[in-house]
C-alpha positions as CSV (number, residue, x, y, z in Angstrom):
1,M,-30.5,-11.1,-9.2
2,E,-31.4,-7.4,-9.2
3,H,-29.5,-4.8,-11.1
4,H,-28.0,-2.1,-8.8
5,P,-26.7,1.0,-10.6
6,A,-24.7,2.0,-7.6
7,A,-22.9,-1.4,-7.5
8,A,-22.2,-1.1,-11.2
9,R,-20.7,2.3,-10.7
10,L,-18.6,1.1,-7.8
11,T,-17.4,-1.9,-9.8
12,E,-16.5,0.4,-12.8
13,A,-14.6,2.8,-10.5
14,A,-12.7,0.0,-8.9
15,A,-11.7,-1.4,-12.3
16,S,-10.7,2.0,-13.5
17,A,-8.5,2.5,-10.4
18,A,-6.9,-0.9,-10.9
19,Q,-6.0,-0.1,-14.5
20,Q,-4.5,3.3,-13.5
21,H,-2.5,2.2,-10.5
22,G,-2.1,-1.5,-10.8
23,G,-1.4,-3.7,-7.8
24,G,1.8,-2.1,-6.7
25,P,0.9,-0.8,-3.3
26,L,-1.2,-3.8,-2.3
27,L,1.5,-6.2,-3.5
28,R,4.1,-4.3,-1.4
29,I,1.9,-4.5,1.7
30,V,1.3,-8.2,1.2
31,L,5.1,-8.9,0.7
32,V,6.1,-6.9,3.8
33,V,3.5,-8.7,6.0
34,M,4.6,-12.1,4.7
35,I,8.3,-11.3,5.3
36,V,7.6,-10.0,8.8
37,G,5.3,-13.0,9.5
38,C,8.0,-15.4,8.4
39,A,10.6,-13.7,10.6
40,L,8.4,-13.8,13.6
41,T,7.4,-17.4,13.0
42,A,11.1,-18.4,12.7
43,W,12.0,-16.5,15.8
44,F,9.2,-18.1,17.8
45,L,10.0,-21.6,16.6
46,L,13.8,-21.3,17.0
47,R,13.8,-19.7,20.4
48,G,12.7,-23.1,21.9
49,Y,15.9,-24.7,20.7
50,K,18.2,-22.4,22.7
51,Q,20.2,-24.4,25.2
52,K,20.7,-23.2,28.7
53,D,24.1,-23.7,30.3
54,D,23.3,-23.7,34.0
């Protein structure tokens, strides 16, 4: 495997950013997407159980 100085700098910059900011914004995005996905899945599955009174 070859050594790439640019890749090493990129990895170092990513590690530095992760230490400074943590995973807060990413975790919030993941949680919001999961909650919205669960709500949409529940709505899609439960709408088939609606009884029609015709």
